[in-house]
ChimeraX commands (.cxc) that place a marker at each C-alpha (Angstrom):
marker #1 position 91.89,94.26,99.23 radius 0.5
marker #1 position 94.04,92.33,96.34 radius 0.5
marker #1 position 96.17,94.16,94.25 radius 0.5
marker #1 position 95.38,94.44,90.55 radius 0.5
marker #1 position 97.85,93.41,87.77 radius 0.5
marker #1 position 98.12,97.48,86.68 radius 0.5
marker #1 position 98.56,98.48,90.28 radius 0.5
marker #1 position 101.35,95.87,90.58 radius 0.5
marker #1 position 103.02,97.31,86.88 radius 0.5
marker #1 position 102.42,101.17,88.20 radius 0.5
marker #1 position 104.13,100.03,91.93 radius 0.5
marker #1 position 107.15,98.47,90.06 radius 0.5
marker #1 position 107.55,101.79,87.68 radius 0.5
marker #1 position 107.40,103.88,90.14 radius 0.5
marker #1 position 109.53,102.11,92.10 radius 0.5
marker #1 position 112.51,101.93,89.46 radius 0.5
marker #1 position 111.43,105.67,89.21 radius 0.5
marker #1 position 112.27,106.33,92.98 radius 0.5
marker #1 position 115.25,104.34,92.30 radius 0.5
marker #1 position 116.61,106.54,89.31 radius 0.5
marker #1 position 116.04,109.47,91.60 radius 0.5
marker #1 position 118.39,107.90,93.69 radius 0.5
marker #1 position 119.91,108.80,97.26 radius 0.5
marker #1 position 121.46,111.92,96.49 radius 0.5
marker #1 position 117.90,113.06,95.53 radius 0.5
marker #1 position 116.39,111.59,98.25 radius 0.5
marker #1 position 118.75,112.60,100.82 radius 0.5
marker #1 position 119.08,116.08,99.34 radius 0.5
marker #1 position 115.08,116.07,99.74 radius 0.5
marker #1 position 115.86,115.12,103.46 radius 0.5
marker #1 position 118.26,117.97,104.55 radius 0.5
marker #1 position 116.89,120.77,102.46 radius 0.5
marker #1 position 113.92,122.55,103.81 radius 0.5
marker #1 position 113.78,124.76,100.45 radius 0.5
marker #1 position 113.80,121.36,98.08 radius 0.5
marker #1 position 111.21,119.72,101.00 radius 0.5
marker #1 position 108.46,122.59,100.51 radius 0.5
marker #1 position 108.92,122.97,96.61 radius 0.5
marker #1 position 108.15,119.20,96.47 radius 0.5
marker #1 position 105.01,119.54,98.42 radius 0.5
marker #1 position 103.80,121.93,95.88 radius 0.5
marker #1 position 104.53,119.81,92.68 radius 0.5
marker #1 position 102.84,117.08,95.03 radius 0.5
marker #1 position 99.70,119.30,95.52 radius 0.5
marker #1 position 99.77,120.37,91.91 radius 0.5
marker #1 position 99.79,116.84,90.66 radius 0.5
marker #1 position 97.29,116.10,92.67 radius 0.5
marker #1 position 95.04,118.18,91.55 radius 0.5
marker #1 position 95.86,118.22,88.09 radius 0.5
marker #1 position 94.47,114.10,88.44 radius 0.5
marker #1 position 92.04,114.69,90.72 radius 0.5
marker #1 position 90.19,117.69,88.66 radius 0.5
marker #1 position 91.53,117.00,85.08 radius 0.5
marker #1 position 91.25,113.05,85.06 radius 0.5
marker #1 position 87.14,111.86,85.12 radius 0.5
marker #1 position 86.88,109.04,87.32 radius 0.5
marker #1 position 89.77,109.57,89.11 radius 0.5
marker #1 position 88.91,108.71,92.25 radius 0.5
marker #1 position 88.06,105.23,91.96 radius 0.5
marker #1 position 91.35,104.64,90.62 radius 0.5
marker #1 position 94.18,103.60,92.32 radius 0.5
marker #1 position 96.66,106.55,92.74 radius 0.5
marker #1 position 99.76,104.27,91.87 radius 0.5
marker #1 position 97.88,103.93,88.28 radius 0.5
marker #1 position 97.12,107.35,88.03 radius 0.5
marker #1 position 100.92,109.11,89.12 radius 0.5
marker #1 position 102.86,106.21,87.02 radius 0.5
marker #1 position 100.63,107.59,84.16 radius 0.5
marker #1 position 101.35,110.76,84.47 radius 0.5
marker #1 position 105.06,110.33,85.07 radius 0.5
marker #1 position 105.27,107.97,81.88 radius 0.5
marker #1 position 103.48,111.00,79.93 radius 0.5
marker #1 position 106.15,113.21,81.17 radius 0.5
marker #1 position 109.03,111.41,80.94 radius 0.5
marker #1 position 107.77,110.46,77.31 radius 0.5
marker #1 position 108.64,114.55,76.53 radius 0.5
marker #1 position 111.59,115.29,78.45 radius 0.5
marker #1 position 113.12,112.07,78.83 radius 0.5
marker #1 position 116.62,113.72,80.54 radius 0.5
marker #1 position 116.24,114.96,83.51 radius 0.5
marker #1 position 118.09,115.56,87.09 radius 0.5
marker #1 position 116.94,115.04,90.47 radius 0.5
marker #1 position 117.32,119.13,91.10 radius 0.5
marker #1 position 115.18,119.57,87.61 radius 0.5
marker #1 position 112.14,121.19,87.53 radius 0.5
marker #1 position 111.20,117.75,86.16 radius 0.5
marker #1 position 112.98,115.52,88.77 radius 0.5
marker #1 position 111.67,117.65,91.81 radius 0.5
marker #1 position 107.64,117.04,89.39 radius 0.5
marker #1 position 108.81,113.13,89.94 radius 0.5
marker #1 position 109.99,113.29,93.14 radius 0.5
marker #1 position 106.53,114.61,94.00 radius 0.5
marker #1 position 105.00,112.20,91.89 radius 0.5
marker #1 position 106.65,109.06,93.92 radius 0.5
marker #1 position 105.84,110.48,97.40 radius 0.5
marker #1 position 102.09,110.84,96.18 radius 0.5
marker #1 position 102.03,107.27,95.83 radius 0.5
marker #1 position 103.96,106.10,98.25 radius 0.5
marker #1 position 101.99,107.68,100.75 radius 0.5
marker #1 position 98.24,106.88,99.00 radius 0.5
marker #1 position 99.87,103.39,97.80 radius 0.5
marker #1 position 96.66,101.43,96.69 radius 0.5
marker #1 position 94.01,103.74,97.43 radius 0.5
marker #1 position 92.63,106.37,95.28 radius 0.5
marker #1 position 93.85,109.96,95.37 radius 0.5
marker #1 position 91.81,112.52,97.57 radius 0.5
marker #1 position 91.91,116.18,98.15 radius 0.5
marker #1 position 92.62,115.96,101.52 radius 0.5
marker #1 position 96.24,116.30,102.54 radius 0.5
marker #1 position 97.85,113.40,103.94 radius 0.5
marker #1 position 100.75,113.00,106.52 radius 0.5
marker #1 position 103.85,113.30,104.65 radius 0.5
marker #1 position 102.43,115.66,101.96 radius 0.5
marker #1 position 101.88,119.33,103.54 radius 0.5
marker #1 position 99.35,121.87,102.13 radius 0.5
marker #1 position 101.08,125.76,100.50 radius 0.5
marker link #1:1,2 radius 0.2
marker link #1:2,3 radius 0.2
marker link #1:3,4 radius 0.2
marker link #1:4,5 radius 0.2
marker link #1:5,6 radius 0.2
marker link #1:6,7 radius 0.2
marker link #1:7,8 radius 0.2
marker link #1:8,9 radius 0.2
marker link #1:9,10 radius 0.2
marker link #1:10,11 radius 0.2
marker link #1:11,12 radius 0.2
marker link #1:12,13 radius 0.2
marker link #1:13,14 radius 0.2
marker link #1:14,15 radius 0.2
marker link #1:15,16 radius 0.2
marker link #1:16,17 radius 0.2
marker link #1:17,18 radius 0.2
marker link #1:18,19 radius 0.2
marker link #1:19,20 radius 0.2
marker link #1:20,21 radius 0.2
marker link #1:21,22 radius 0.2
marker link #1:22,23 radius 0.2
marker link #1:23,24 radius 0.2
marker link #1:24,25 radius 0.2
marker link #1:25,26 radius 0.2
marker link #1:26,27 radius 0.2
marker link #1:27,28 radius 0.2
marker link #1:28,29 radius 0.2
marker link #1:29,30 radius 0.2
marker link #1:30,31 radius 0.2
marker link #1:31,32 radius 0.2
marker link #1:32,33 radius 0.2
marker link #1:33,34 radius 0.2
marker link #1:34,35 radius 0.2
marker link #1:35,36 radius 0.2
marker link #1:36,37 radius 0.2
marker link #1:37,38 radius 0.2
marker link #1:38,39 radius 0.2
marker link #1:39,40 radius 0.2
marker link #1:40,41 radius 0.2
marker link #1:41,42 radius 0.2
marker link #1:42,43 radius 0.2
marker link #1:43,44 radius 0.2
marker link #1:44,45 radius 0.2
marker link #1:45,46 radius 0.2
marker link #1:46,47 radius 0.2
marker link #1:47,48 radius 0.2
marker link #1:48,49 radius 0.2
marker link #1:49,50 radius 0.2
marker link #1:50,51 radius 0.2
marker link #1:51,52 radius 0.2
marker link #1:52,53 radius 0.2
marker link #1:53,54 radius 0.2
marker link #1:54,55 radius 0.2
marker link #1:55,56 radius 0.2
marker link #1:56,57 radius 0.2
marker link #1:57,58 radius 0.2
marker link #1:58,59 radius 0.2
marker link #1:59,60 radius 0.2
marker link #1:60,61 radius 0.2
marker link #1:61,62 radius 0.2
marker link #1:62,63 radius 0.2
marker link #1:63,64 radius 0.2
marker link #1:64,65 radius 0.2
marker link #1:65,66 radius 0.2
marker link #1:66,67 radius 0.2
marker link #1:67,68 radius 0.2
marker link #1:68,69 radius 0.2
marker link #1:69,70 radius 0.2
marker link #1:70,71 radius 0.2
marker link #1:71,72 radius 0.2
marker link #1:72,73 radius 0.2
marker link #1:73,74 radius 0.2
marker link #1:74,75 radius 0.2
marker link #1:75,76 radius 0.2
marker link #1:76,77 radius 0.2
marker link #1:77,78 radius 0.2
marker link #1:78,79 radius 0.2
marker link #1:79,80 radius 0.2
marker link #1:80,81 radius 0.2
marker link #1:81,82 radius 0.2
marker link #1:82,83 radius 0.2
marker link #1:83,84 radius 0.2
marker link #1:84,85 radius 0.2
marker link #1:85,86 radius 0.2
marker link #1:86,87 radius 0.2
marker link #1:87,88 radius 0.2
marker link #1:88,89 radius 0.2
marker link #1:89,90 radius 0.2
marker link #1:90,91 radius 0.2
marker link #1:91,92 radius 0.2
marker link #1:92,93 radius 0.2
marker link #1:93,94 radius 0.2
marker link #1:94,95 radius 0.2
marker link #1:95,96 radius 0.2
marker link #1:96,97 radius 0.2
marker link #1:97,98 radius 0.2
marker link #1:98,99 radius 0.2
marker link #1:99,100 radius 0.2
marker link #1:100,101 radius 0.2
marker link #1:101,102 radius 0.2
marker link #1:102,103 radius 0.2
marker link #1:103,104 radius 0.2
marker link #1:104,105 radius 0.2
marker link #1:105,106 radius 0.2
marker link #1:106,107 radius 0.2
marker link #1:107,108 radius 0.2
marker link #1:108,109 radius 0.2
marker link #1:109,110 radius 0.2
marker link #1:110,111 radius 0.2
marker link #1:111,112 radius 0.2
marker link #1:112,113 radius 0.2
marker link #1:113,114 radius 0.2
marker link #1:114,115 radius 0.2
marker link #1:115,116 radius 0.2
view
């Protein structure tokens, strides 16, 4: 299936957000089990917020929903660090986008996103 312009823009924006998290943030995630668990919990919460709070969410590519959600968070709190609440939430958004890619969000857990 061919990606739409909205999907390409969302994917690009999320890639830039991932770059802002930086190698230090992603490295900390890889070696800190507590941080990984926290990111997983945030990911489940974000998924539920979008699936149950956005009408028609199951028909829209996950990257579009996730980019819109993250932009909304950053509109209200532009200053963050990778280990702040917002930084952890943004890491979860990036992981969800990577796991779901062009597919819609689903309630079923996917590889790389665990349920807690």
